[in-house]
PDB file of N, CA, C and O in Angstrom:
ATOM      1  N   ARG A   1     204.985  23.117 -61.547  1.00  0.00           N
ATOM      2  CA  ARG A   1     205.992  23.686 -62.441  1.00  0.00           C
ATOM      3  C   ARG A   1     205.546  25.206 -62.874  1.00  0.00           C
ATOM      4  O   ARG A   1     206.397  26.092 -62.955  1.00  0.00           O
ATOM      5  N   PHE A   2     204.256  25.433 -63.127  1.00  0.00           N
ATOM      6  CA  PHE A   2     203.818  26.694 -63.474  1.00  0.00           C
ATOM      7  C   PHE A   2     203.780  27.619 -62.314  1.00  0.00           C
ATOM      8  O   PHE A   2     204.005  28.821 -62.453  1.00  0.00           O
ATOM      9  N   GLU A   3     203.480  27.041 -61.099  1.00  0.00           N
ATOM     10  CA  GLU A   3     203.424  27.832 -59.924  1.00  0.00           C
ATOM     11  C   GLU A   3     204.852  28.381 -59.494  1.00  0.00           C
ATOM     12  O   GLU A   3     204.962  29.444 -58.883  1.00  0.00           O
ATOM     13  N   LYS A   4     205.724  27.747 -59.781  1.00  0.00           N
ATOM     14  CA  LYS A   4     207.287  28.035 -59.490  1.00  0.00           C
ATOM     15  C   LYS A   4     207.443  29.291 -60.360  1.00  0.00           C
ATOM     16  O   LYS A   4     207.856  30.337 -59.860  1.00  0.00           O
ATOM     17  N   LEU A   5     207.127  29.200 -61.611  1.00  0.00           N
ATOM     18  CA  LEU A   5     207.362  30.525 -62.610  1.00  0.00           C
ATOM     19  C   LEU A   5     206.633  31.563 -62.094  1.00  0.00           C
ATOM     20  O   LEU A   5     207.182  32.629 -61.820  1.00  0.00           O
ATOM     21  N   LEU A   6     205.271  31.351 -61.901  1.00  0.00           N
ATOM     22  CA  LEU A   6     204.410  32.407 -61.607  1.00  0.00           C
ATOM     23  C   LEU A   6     204.547  33.167 -60.220  1.00  0.00           C
ATOM     24  O   LEU A   6     204.222  34.350 -60.120  1.00  0.00           O
ATOM     25  N   ASN A   7     205.038  32.440 -59.169  1.00  0.00           N
ATOM     26  CA  ASN A   7     205.129  32.894 -57.989  1.00  0.00           C
ATOM     27  C   ASN A   7     206.118  34.172 -57.781  1.00  0.00           C
ATOM     28  O   ASN A   7     206.053  34.928 -56.811  1.00  0.00           O
ATOM     29  N   ARG A   8     206.965  34.273 -58.766  1.00  0.00           N
ATOM     30  CA  ARG A   8     207.705  35.582 -58.709  1.00  0.00           C
ATOM     31  C   ARG A   8     207.028  36.817 -59.106  1.00  0.00           C
ATOM     32  O   ARG A   8     207.553  37.915 -58.920  1.00  0.00           O
ATOM     33  N   LEU A   9     205.830  36.666 -59.672  1.00  0.00           N
ATOM     34  CA  LEU A   9     204.970  37.749 -60.055  1.00  0.00           C
ATOM     35  C   LEU A   9     204.094  38.240 -59.026  1.00  0.00           C
ATOM     36  O   LEU A   9     203.396  39.239 -59.199  1.00  0.00           O
ATOM     37  N   ARG A  10     204.107  37.563 -57.947  1.00  0.00           N
ATOM     38  CA  ARG A  10     203.240  37.972 -56.825  1.00  0.00           C
ATOM     39  C   ARG A  10     203.459  39.464 -56.334  1.00  0.00           C
ATOM     40  O   ARG A  10     204.571  39.866 -55.991  1.00  0.00           O
ATOM     41  N   ASP A  11     202.395  40.208 -56.323  1.00  0.00           N
ATOM     42  CA  ASP A  11     202.575  41.616 -55.869  1.00  0.00           C
ATOM     43  C   ASP A  11     202.615  41.734 -54.292  1.00  0.00           C
ATOM     44  O   ASP A  11     201.736  41.239 -53.586  1.00  0.00           O
ATOM     45  N   GLY A  12     203.636  42.384 -53.825  1.00  0.00           N
ATOM     46  CA  GLY A  12     203.854  42.473 -52.356  1.00  0.00           C
ATOM     47  C   GLY A  12     203.549  43.821 -51.913  1.00  0.00           C
ATOM     48  O   GLY A  12     203.900  44.176 -50.788  1.00  0.00           O
ATOM     49  N   GLY A  13     202.868  44.682 -52.771  1.00  0.00           N
ATOM     50  CA  GLY A  13     202.585  46.087 -52.368  1.00  0.00           C
ATOM     51  C   GLY A  13     201.441  46.373 -51.302  1.00  0.00           C
ATOM     52  O   GLY A  13     200.761  45.441 -50.871  1.00  0.00           O
ATOM     53  N   PRO A  14     201.266  47.546 -50.932  1.00  0.00           N
ATOM     54  CA  PRO A  14     200.270  47.742 -50.033  1.00  0.00           C
ATOM     55  C   PRO A  14     198.807  47.588 -50.654  1.00  0.00           C
ATOM     56  O   PRO A  14     198.664  47.547 -51.876  1.00  0.00           O
ATOM     57  N   GLY A  15     197.804  47.510 -49.843  1.00  0.00           N
ATOM     58  CA  GLY A  15     196.490  47.322 -50.203  1.00  0.00           C
ATOM     59  C   GLY A  15     195.900  46.096 -50.017  1.00  0.00           C
ATOM     60  O   GLY A  15     196.263  45.449 -49.035  1.00  0.00           O
ATOM     61  N   ARG A  16     194.909  45.551 -50.891  1.00  0.00           N
ATOM     62  CA  ARG A  16     194.368  44.278 -50.711  1.00  0.00           C
ATOM     63  C   ARG A  16     195.372  43.267 -51.089  1.00  0.00           C
ATOM     64  O   ARG A  16     196.271  43.515 -51.892  1.00  0.00           O
ATOM     65  N   ALA A  17     195.202  42.012 -50.451  1.00  0.00           N
ATOM     66  CA  ALA A  17     196.209  40.882 -50.727  1.00  0.00           C
ATOM     67  C   ALA A  17     195.914  40.588 -52.316  1.00  0.00           C
ATOM     68  O   ALA A  17     194.828  40.671 -52.890  1.00  0.00           O
ATOM     69  N   ALA A  18     197.042  40.262 -52.801  1.00  0.00           N
ATOM     70  CA  ALA A  18     197.088  39.864 -54.169  1.00  0.00           C
ATOM     71  C   ALA A  18     196.406  38.546 -54.526  1.00  0.00           C
ATOM     72  O   ALA A  18     196.330  37.641 -53.695  1.00  0.00           O
ATOM     73  N   TRP A  19     195.952  38.446 -55.651  1.00  0.00           N
ATOM     74  CA  TRP A  19     195.349  37.078 -56.179  1.00  0.00           C
ATOM     75  C   TRP A  19     196.553  36.165 -56.322  1.00  0.00           C
ATOM     76  O   TRP A  19     197.611  36.655 -56.716  1.00  0.00           O
ATOM     77  N   PRO A  20     196.464  34.800 -56.014  1.00  0.00           N
ATOM     78  CA  PRO A  20     197.392  33.890 -56.287  1.00  0.00           C
ATOM     79  C   PRO A  20     197.597  33.836 -57.794  1.00  0.00           C
ATOM     80  O   PRO A  20     196.625  33.641 -58.524  1.00  0.00           O
ATOM     81  N   PRO A  21     198.850  34.005 -58.305  1.00  0.00           N
ATOM     82  CA  PRO A  21     199.179  33.972 -59.774  1.00  0.00           C
ATOM     83  C   PRO A  21     198.729  32.711 -60.353  1.00  0.00           C
ATOM     84  O   PRO A  21     198.347  32.798 -61.520  1.00  0.00           O
ATOM     85  N   LEU A  22     198.690  31.670 -59.862  1.00  0.00           N
ATOM     86  CA  LEU A  22     198.249  30.304 -60.486  1.00  0.00           C
ATOM     87  C   LEU A  22     196.698  30.464 -60.738  1.00  0.00           C
ATOM     88  O   LEU A  22     196.250  30.003 -61.788  1.00  0.00           O
ATOM     89  N   VAL A  23     195.871  31.072 -59.868  1.00  0.00           N
ATOM     90  CA  VAL A  23     194.597  31.183 -60.175  1.00  0.00           C
ATOM     91  C   VAL A  23     194.256  32.132 -61.361  1.00  0.00           C
ATOM     92  O   VAL A  23     193.369  31.863 -62.171  1.00  0.00           O
ATOM     93  N   LEU A  24     195.019  33.265 -61.412  1.00  0.00           N
ATOM     94  CA  LEU A  24     194.839  34.129 -62.521  1.00  0.00           C
ATOM     95  C   LEU A  24     195.465  33.379 -63.786  1.00  0.00           C
ATOM     96  O   LEU A  24     194.910  33.541 -64.873  1.00  0.00           O
ATOM     97  N   PHE A  25     196.445  32.676 -63.705  1.00  0.00           N
ATOM     98  CA  PHE A  25     196.897  31.978 -65.001  1.00  0.00           C
ATOM     99  C   PHE A  25     195.828  30.983 -65.452  1.00  0.00           C
ATOM    100  O   PHE A  25     195.591  30.846 -66.652  1.00  0.00           O
ATOM    101  N   LYS A  26     195.205  30.314 -64.555  1.00  0.00           N
ATOM    102  CA  LYS A  26     194.306  29.308 -64.895  1.00  0.00           C
ATOM    103  C   LYS A  26     193.077  30.039 -65.511  1.00  0.00           C
ATOM    104  O   LYS A  26     192.587  29.591 -66.548  1.00  0.00           O
ATOM    105  N   ALA A  27     192.609  31.039 -64.971  1.00  0.00           N
ATOM    106  CA  ALA A  27     191.601  31.908 -65.570  1.00  0.00           C
ATOM    107  C   ALA A  27     191.938  32.333 -66.974  1.00  0.00           C
ATOM    108  O   ALA A  27     191.069  32.319 -67.846  1.00  0.00           O
ATOM    109  N   LEU A  28     193.140  32.702 -67.211  1.00  0.00           N
ATOM    110  CA  LEU A  28     193.440  33.290 -68.495  1.00  0.00           C
ATOM    111  C   LEU A  28     193.457  32.014 -69.485  1.00  0.00           C
ATOM    112  O   LEU A  28     193.070  32.196 -70.639  1.00  0.00           O
ATOM    113  N   LEU A  29     193.877  30.764 -69.096  1.00  0.00           N
ATOM    114  CA  LEU A  29     193.739  29.596 -69.959  1.00  0.00           C
ATOM    115  C   LEU A  29     192.298  29.361 -70.243  1.00  0.00           C
ATOM    116  O   LEU A  29     192.002  29.000 -71.383  1.00  0.00           O
ATOM    117  N   LEU A  30     191.392  29.513 -69.380  1.00  0.00           N
ATOM    118  CA  LEU A  30     189.914  29.272 -69.698  1.00  0.00           C
ATOM    119  C   LEU A  30     189.527  30.453 -70.747  1.00  0.00           C
ATOM    120  O   LEU A  30     188.810  30.191 -71.713  1.00  0.00           O
ATOM    121  N   GLN A  31     189.986  31.650 -70.542  1.00  0.00           N
ATOM    122  CA  GLN A  31     189.606  32.719 -71.465  1.00  0.00           C
ATOM    123  C   GLN A  31     189.993  32.448 -72.847  1.00  0.00           C
ATOM    124  O   GLN A  31     189.303  32.760 -73.817  1.00  0.00           O
ATOM    125  N   SER A  32     191.281  31.771 -72.908  1.00  0.00           N
ATOM    126  CA  SER A  32     191.846  31.619 -74.285  1.00  0.00           C
ATOM    127  C   SER A  32     191.138  30.310 -74.893  1.00  0.00           C
ATOM    128  O   SER A  32     190.971  30.244 -76.111  1.00  0.00           O
ATOM    129  N   LEU A  33     190.765  29.378 -74.136  1.00  0.00           N
ATOM    130  CA  LEU A  33     190.046  28.246 -74.649  1.00  0.00           C
ATOM    131  C   LEU A  33     188.677  28.446 -75.082  1.00  0.00           C
ATOM    132  O   LEU A  33     188.198  27.797 -76.011  1.00  0.00           O
ATOM    133  N   TYR A  34     187.942  29.450 -74.345  1.00  0.00           N
ATOM    134  CA  TYR A  34     186.587  29.640 -74.612  1.00  0.00           C
ATOM    135  C   TYR A  34     186.339  30.983 -75.361  1.00  0.00           C
ATOM    136  O   TYR A  34     185.198  31.365 -75.619  1.00  0.00           O
ATOM    137  N   GLY A  35     187.415  31.656 -75.685  1.00  0.00           N
ATOM    138  CA  GLY A  35     187.271  32.906 -76.683  1.00  0.00           C
ATOM    139  C   GLY A  35     186.502  33.990 -75.835  1.00  0.00           C
ATOM    140  O   GLY A  35     185.671  34.698 -76.402  1.00  0.00           O
ATOM    141  N   LEU A  36     186.758  34.135 -74.500  1.00  0.00           N
ATOM    142  CA  LEU A  36     186.036  35.207 -73.799  1.00  0.00           C
ATOM    143  C   LEU A  36     186.759  36.528 -73.567  1.00  0.00           C
ATOM    144  O   LEU A  36     187.987  36.578 -73.501  1.00  0.00           O
ATOM    145  N   SER A  37     186.104  37.419 -73.463  1.00  0.00           N
ATOM    146  CA  SER A  37     186.572  38.850 -73.170  1.00  0.00           C
ATOM    147  C   SER A  37     186.904  38.878 -71.798  1.00  0.00           C
ATOM    148  O   SER A  37     186.584  37.898 -71.126  1.00  0.00           O
ATOM    149  N   ASP A  38     187.539  39.907 -71.211  1.00  0.00           N
ATOM    150  CA  ASP A  38     187.877  39.967 -69.734  1.00  0.00           C
ATOM    151  C   ASP A  38     186.633  40.044 -69.067  1.00  0.00           C
ATOM    152  O   ASP A  38     186.444  39.278 -68.122  1.00  0.00           O
ATOM    153  N   ARG A  39     185.680  40.913 -69.435  1.00  0.00           N
ATOM    154  CA  ARG A  39     184.333  40.969 -68.743  1.00  0.00           C
ATOM    155  C   ARG A  39     183.641  39.606 -68.805  1.00  0.00           C
ATOM    156  O   ARG A  39     183.091  39.140 -67.807  1.00  0.00           O
ATOM    157  N   GLU A  40     183.668  39.019 -69.886  1.00  0.00           N
ATOM    158  CA  GLU A  40     182.867  37.657 -70.106  1.00  0.00           C
ATOM    159  C   GLU A  40     183.616  36.676 -69.061  1.00  0.00           C
ATOM    160  O   GLU A  40     182.915  36.006 -68.304  1.00  0.00           O
ATOM    161  N   LEU A  41     184.865  36.588 -69.009  1.00  0.00           N
ATOM    162  CA  LEU A  41     185.604  35.710 -68.117  1.00  0.00           C
ATOM    163  C   LEU A  41     185.156  36.005 -66.672  1.00  0.00           C
ATOM    164  O   LEU A  41     184.824  35.071 -65.942  1.00  0.00           O
ATOM    165  N   GLU A  42     185.141  37.220 -66.264  1.00  0.00           N
ATOM    166  CA  GLU A  42     184.854  37.533 -65.023  1.00  0.00           C
ATOM    167  C   GLU A  42     183.341  36.967 -64.577  1.00  0.00           C
ATOM    168  O   GLU A  42     183.109  36.371 -63.525  1.00  0.00           O
ATOM    169  N   GLU A  43     182.469  37.258 -65.511  1.00  0.00           N
ATOM    170  CA  GLU A  43     181.124  36.738 -65.362  1.00  0.00           C
ATOM    171  C   GLU A  43     180.989  35.227 -65.284  1.00  0.00           C
ATOM    172  O   GLU A  43     180.268  34.722 -64.423  1.00  0.00           O
ATOM    173  N   ALA A  44     181.727  34.423 -66.240  1.00  0.00           N
ATOM    174  CA  ALA A  44     181.810  33.087 -66.144  1.00  0.00           C
ATOM    175  C   ALA A  44     182.436  32.473 -64.871  1.00  0.00           C
ATOM    176  O   ALA A  44     181.981  31.430 -64.401  1.00  0.00           O
ATOM    177  N   LEU A  45     183.458  33.107 -64.330  1.00  0.00           N
ATOM    178  CA  LEU A  45     184.079  32.553 -63.176  1.00  0.00           C
ATOM    179  C   LEU A  45     183.015  32.841 -61.937  1.00  0.00           C
ATOM    180  O   LEU A  45     183.032  32.112 -60.945  1.00  0.00           O
ATOM    181  N   GLY A  46     182.218  33.794 -62.040  1.00  0.00           N
ATOM    182  CA  GLY A  46     181.137  33.978 -61.001  1.00  0.00           C
ATOM    183  C   GLY A  46     179.955  33.104 -61.209  1.00  0.00           C
ATOM    184  O   GLY A  46     179.167  32.928 -60.281  1.00  0.00           O
ATOM    185  N   ASP A  47     179.790  32.577 -62.302  1.00  0.00           N
ATOM    186  CA  ASP A  47     178.583  31.863 -62.672  1.00  0.00           C
ATOM    187  C   ASP A  47     178.761  30.358 -62.820  1.00  0.00           C
ATOM    188  O   ASP A  47     177.861  29.605 -62.450  1.00  0.00           O
ATOM    189  N   ARG A  48     179.922  29.882 -63.364  1.00  0.00           N
ATOM    190  CA  ARG A  48     180.103  28.443 -63.780  1.00  0.00           C
ATOM    191  C   ARG A  48     181.030  27.771 -62.725  1.00  0.00           C
ATOM    192  O   ARG A  48     182.160  28.175 -62.449  1.00  0.00           O
ATOM    193  N   LEU A  49     180.428  26.726 -62.188  1.00  0.00           N
ATOM    194  CA  LEU A  49     181.083  25.885 -61.222  1.00  0.00           C
ATOM    195  C   LEU A  49     182.377  25.270 -61.869  1.00  0.00           C
ATOM    196  O   LEU A  49     183.444  25.310 -61.257  1.00  0.00           O
ATOM    197  N   SER A  50     182.278  24.751 -63.002  1.00  0.00           N
ATOM    198  CA  SER A  50     183.424  24.115 -63.638  1.00  0.00           C
ATOM    199  C   SER A  50     184.509  25.202 -63.716  1.00  0.00           C
ATOM    200  O   SER A  50     185.630  24.916 -63.296  1.00  0.00           O
ATOM    201  N   PHE A  51     184.284  26.361 -64.191  1.00  0.00           N
ATOM    202  CA  PHE A  51     185.452  27.427 -64.206  1.00  0.00           C
ATOM    203  C   PHE A  51     185.910  27.683 -62.868  1.00  0.00           C
ATOM    204  O   PHE A  51     187.120  27.809 -62.679  1.00  0.00           O
ATOM    205  N   ARG A  52     185.089  27.775 -61.910  1.00  0.00           N
ATOM    206  CA  ARG A  52     185.631  28.100 -60.487  1.00  0.00           C
ATOM    207  C   ARG A  52     186.520  26.796 -59.970  1.00  0.00           C
ATOM    208  O   ARG A  52     187.593  27.005 -59.403  1.00  0.00           O
ATOM    209  N   ARG A  53     186.156  25.777 -60.131  1.00  0.00           N
ATOM    210  CA  ARG A  53     186.877  24.534 -59.821  1.00  0.00           C
ATOM    211  C   ARG A  53     188.174  24.489 -60.548  1.00  0.00           C
ATOM    212  O   ARG A  53     189.204  24.325 -59.894  1.00  0.00           O
ATOM    213  N   PHE A  54     188.221  24.621 -61.853  1.00  0.00           N
ATOM    214  CA  PHE A  54     189.396  24.715 -62.484  1.00  0.00           C
ATOM    215  C   PHE A  54     190.421  25.632 -62.116  1.00  0.00           C
ATOM    216  O   PHE A  54     191.603  25.319 -61.970  1.00  0.00           O
ATOM    217  N   ALA A  55     189.891  26.894 -61.953  1.00  0.00           N
ATOM    218  CA  ALA A  55     190.815  28.023 -61.373  1.00  0.00           C
ATOM    219  C   ALA A  55     191.210  27.951 -59.982  1.00  0.00           C
ATOM    220  O   ALA A  55     192.084  28.703 -59.552  1.00  0.00           O
ATOM    221  N   GLY A  56     190.539  26.972 -59.137  1.00  0.00           N
ATOM    222  CA  GLY A  56     190.948  26.858 -57.766  1.00  0.00           C
ATOM    223  C   GLY A  56     190.206  27.766 -56.864  1.00  0.00           C
ATOM    224  O   GLY A  56     190.661  28.086 -55.766  1.00  0.00           O
ATOM    225  N   LEU A  57     189.085  28.179 -57.308  1.00  0.00           N
ATOM    226  CA  LEU A  57     188.176  29.078 -56.520  1.00  0.00           C
ATOM    227  C   LEU A  57     187.045  28.279 -55.810  1.00  0.00           C
ATOM    228  O   LEU A  57     186.353  27.475 -56.434  1.00  0.00           O
ATOM    229  N   GLY A  58     186.897  28.507 -54.606  1.00  0.00           N
ATOM    230  CA  GLY A  58     185.778  27.935 -53.785  1.00  0.00           C
ATOM    231  C   GLY A  58     184.474  28.635 -53.985  1.00  0.00           C
ATOM    232  O   GLY A  58     184.496  29.745 -54.518  1.00  0.00           O
ATOM    233  N   LEU A  59     183.295  28.082 -53.599  1.00  0.00           N
ATOM    234  CA  LEU A  59     182.066  28.621 -53.885  1.00  0.00           C
ATOM    235  C   LEU A  59     181.749  30.000 -53.136  1.00  0.00           C
ATOM    236  O   LEU A  59     180.887  30.773 -53.555  1.00  0.00           O
ATOM    237  N   ASP A  60     182.535  30.248 -51.967  1.00  0.00           N
ATOM    238  CA  ASP A  60     182.393  31.335 -51.291  1.00  0.00           C
ATOM    239  C   ASP A  60     183.442  32.425 -51.637  1.00  0.00           C
ATOM    240  O   ASP A  60     183.373  33.562 -51.171  1.00  0.00           O
ATOM    241  N   ASP A  61     184.367  32.030 -52.440  1.00  0.00           N
ATOM    242  CA  ASP A  61     185.365  33.002 -52.917  1.00  0.00           C
ATOM    243  C   ASP A  61     184.943  34.035 -53.916  1.00  0.00           C
ATOM    244  O   ASP A  61     184.150  33.786 -54.824  1.00  0.00           O
ATOM    245  N   THR A  62     185.494  35.185 -53.719  1.00  0.00           N
ATOM    246  CA  THR A  62     185.062  36.219 -54.795  1.00  0.00           C
ATOM    247  C   THR A  62     185.891  35.855 -56.051  1.00  0.00           C
ATOM    248  O   THR A  62     186.813  35.040 -56.026  1.00  0.00           O
ATOM    249  N   VAL A  63     185.510  36.486 -57.081  1.00  0.00           N
ATOM    250  CA  VAL A  63     186.393  36.164 -58.370  1.00  0.00           C
ATOM    251  C   VAL A  63     187.020  37.532 -58.750  1.00  0.00           C
ATOM    252  O   VAL A  63     186.529  38.630 -58.485  1.00  0.00           O
ATOM    253  N   PRO A  64     188.162  37.302 -59.399  1.00  0.00           N
ATOM    254  CA  PRO A  64     188.995  38.576 -59.915  1.00  0.00           C
ATOM    255  C   PRO A  64     188.246  39.212 -60.925  1.00  0.00           C
ATOM    256  O   PRO A  64     187.605  38.583 -61.767  1.00  0.00           O
ATOM    257  N   ASP A  65     188.312  40.525 -60.861  1.00  0.00           N
ATOM    258  CA  ASP A  65     187.474  41.338 -61.743  1.00  0.00           C
ATOM    259  C   ASP A  65     188.368  41.534 -63.038  1.00  0.00           C
ATOM    260  O   ASP A  65     189.527  41.121 -63.080  1.00  0.00           O
ATOM    261  N   HIS A  66     187.803  42.139 -64.008  1.00  0.00           N
ATOM    262  CA  HIS A  66     188.287  42.210 -65.408  1.00  0.00           C
ATOM    263  C   HIS A  66     189.593  42.984 -65.416  1.00  0.00           C
ATOM    264  O   HIS A  66     190.509  42.718 -66.194  1.00  0.00           O
ATOM    265  N   THR A  67     189.632  43.891 -64.573  1.00  0.00           N
ATOM    266  CA  THR A  67     190.973  44.838 -64.639  1.00  0.00           C
ATOM    267  C   THR A  67     191.940  43.882 -64.036  1.00  0.00           C
ATOM    268  O   THR A  67     193.004  43.808 -64.651  1.00  0.00           O
ATOM    269  N   VAL A  68     191.825  43.137 -62.988  1.00  0.00           N
ATOM    270  CA  VAL A  68     192.814  42.273 -62.523  1.00  0.00           C
ATOM    271  C   VAL A  68     193.343  41.330 -63.583  1.00  0.00           C
ATOM    272  O   VAL A  68     194.546  41.128 -63.749  1.00  0.00           O
ATOM    273  N   LEU A  69     192.379  40.763 -64.291  1.00  0.00           N
ATOM    274  CA  LEU A  69     192.767  39.801 -65.213  1.00  0.00           C
ATOM    275  C   LEU A  69     193.543  40.524 -66.385  1.00  0.00           C
ATOM    276  O   LEU A  69     194.530  39.964 -66.863  1.00  0.00           O
ATOM    277  N   SER A  70     193.164  41.645 -66.821  1.00  0.00           N
ATOM    278  CA  SER A  70     193.905  42.512 -67.822  1.00  0.00           C
ATOM    279  C   SER A  70     195.352  42.797 -67.366  1.00  0.00           C
ATOM    280  O   SER A  70     196.293  42.474 -68.090  1.00  0.00           O
ATOM    281  N   ARG A  71     195.538  43.390 -66.189  1.00  0.00           N
ATOM    282  CA  ARG A  71     196.814  43.572 -65.559  1.00  0.00           C
ATOM    283  C   ARG A  71     197.715  42.432 -65.510  1.00  0.00           C
ATOM    284  O   ARG A  71     198.901  42.519 -65.829  1.00  0.00           O
ATOM    285  N   PHE A  72     197.146  41.347 -65.106  1.00  0.00           N
ATOM    286  CA  PHE A  72     197.932  40.177 -64.929  1.00  0.00           C
ATOM    287  C   PHE A  72     198.345  39.742 -66.335  1.00  0.00           C
ATOM    288  O   PHE A  72     199.505  39.359 -66.485  1.00  0.00           O
ATOM    289  N   ARG A  73     197.575  39.762 -67.303  1.00  0.00           N
ATOM    290  CA  ARG A  73     198.068  39.331 -68.788  1.00  0.00           C
ATOM    291  C   ARG A  73     199.094  40.258 -69.201  1.00  0.00           C
ATOM    292  O   ARG A  73     200.061  39.850 -69.843  1.00  0.00           O
ATOM    293  N   ASN A  74     198.958  41.523 -68.873  1.00  0.00           N
ATOM    294  CA  ASN A  74     200.057  42.429 -69.296  1.00  0.00           C
ATOM    295  C   ASN A  74     201.255  42.268 -68.610  1.00  0.00           C
ATOM    296  O   ASN A  74     202.308  42.518 -69.197  1.00  0.00           O
ATOM    297  N   LEU A  75     201.254  41.880 -67.430  1.00  0.00           N
ATOM    298  CA  LEU A  75     202.445  41.447 -66.670  1.00  0.00           C
ATOM    299  C   LEU A  75     203.119  40.147 -67.213  1.00  0.00           C
ATOM    300  O   LEU A  75     204.345  40.044 -67.257  1.00  0.00           O
ATOM    301  N   LEU A  76     202.337  39.232 -67.594  1.00  0.00           N
ATOM    302  CA  LEU A  76     202.839  38.014 -68.302  1.00  0.00           C
ATOM    303  C   LEU A  76     203.631  38.437 -69.587  1.00  0.00           C
ATOM    304  O   LEU A  76     204.765  38.054 -69.875  1.00  0.00           O
ATOM    305  N   VAL A  77     202.887  39.245 -70.271  1.00  0.00           N
ATOM    306  CA  VAL A  77     203.594  39.653 -71.593  1.00  0.00           C
ATOM    307  C   VAL A  77     204.609  40.428 -71.377  1.00  0.00           C
ATOM    308  O   VAL A  77     205.490  40.337 -72.232  1.00  0.00           O
ATOM    309  N   GLY A  78     204.831  41.309 -70.360  1.00  0.00           N
ATOM    310  CA  GLY A  78     205.906  42.041 -70.051  1.00  0.00           C
ATOM    311  C   GLY A  78     207.170  41.083 -69.481  1.00  0.00           C
ATOM    312  O   GLY A  78     208.354  41.331 -69.709  1.00  0.00           O
ATOM    313  N   GLU A  79     206.798  40.213 -68.883  1.00  0.00           N
ATOM    314  CA  GLU A  79     207.903  39.197 -68.361  1.00  0.00           C
ATOM    315  C   GLU A  79     208.236  38.131 -69.465  1.00  0.00           C
ATOM    316  O   GLU A  79     209.107  37.293 -69.232  1.00  0.00           O
ATOM    317  N   GLY A  80     207.572  38.141 -70.647  1.00  0.00           N
ATOM    318  CA  GLY A  80     207.933  37.140 -71.655  1.00  0.00           C
ATOM    319  C   GLY A  80     207.421  35.821 -71.363  1.00  0.00           C
ATOM    320  O   GLY A  80     207.930  34.840 -71.906  1.00  0.00           O
ATOM    321  N   LEU A  81     206.312  35.695 -70.429  1.00  0.00           N
ATOM    322  CA  LEU A  81     205.876  34.386 -70.063  1.00  0.00           C
ATOM    323  C   LEU A  81     204.498  34.095 -70.706  1.00  0.00           C
ATOM    324  O   LEU A  81     203.910  33.044 -70.452  1.00  0.00           O
ATOM    325  N   MET A  82     203.997  35.012 -71.526  1.00  0.00           N
ATOM    326  CA  MET A  82     202.643  34.609 -72.117  1.00  0.00           C
ATOM    327  C   MET A  82     202.884  33.683 -73.309  1.00  0.00           C
ATOM    328  O   MET A  82     201.951  32.970 -73.677  1.00  0.00           O
ATOM    329  N   GLU A  83     203.985  33.639 -73.903  1.00  0.00           N
ATOM    330  CA  GLU A  83     204.245  32.647 -75.089  1.00  0.00           C
ATOM    331  C   GLU A  83     204.238  31.324 -74.491  1.00  0.00           C
ATOM    332  O   GLU A  83     204.419  30.328 -75.193  1.00  0.00           O
TER     333      GLU A  83
END
């Protein structure tokens, strides 16, 4: 259900492949639940297996950096989906 709503936010522009919106959304849920800043969330995703598993990241996957997380949150707010 969330994935259907979030997939329209996928960036199709040039450059690196975009992060799956559901991964970023789950990361923001963790941020909200644990009261983390963007930088703390980036660090926790790189450090905690439970955070990686919840967000849908494998052990070998890179993690989104704090600017990606911030831009995605701003996109959600802009689309009225953060509420």
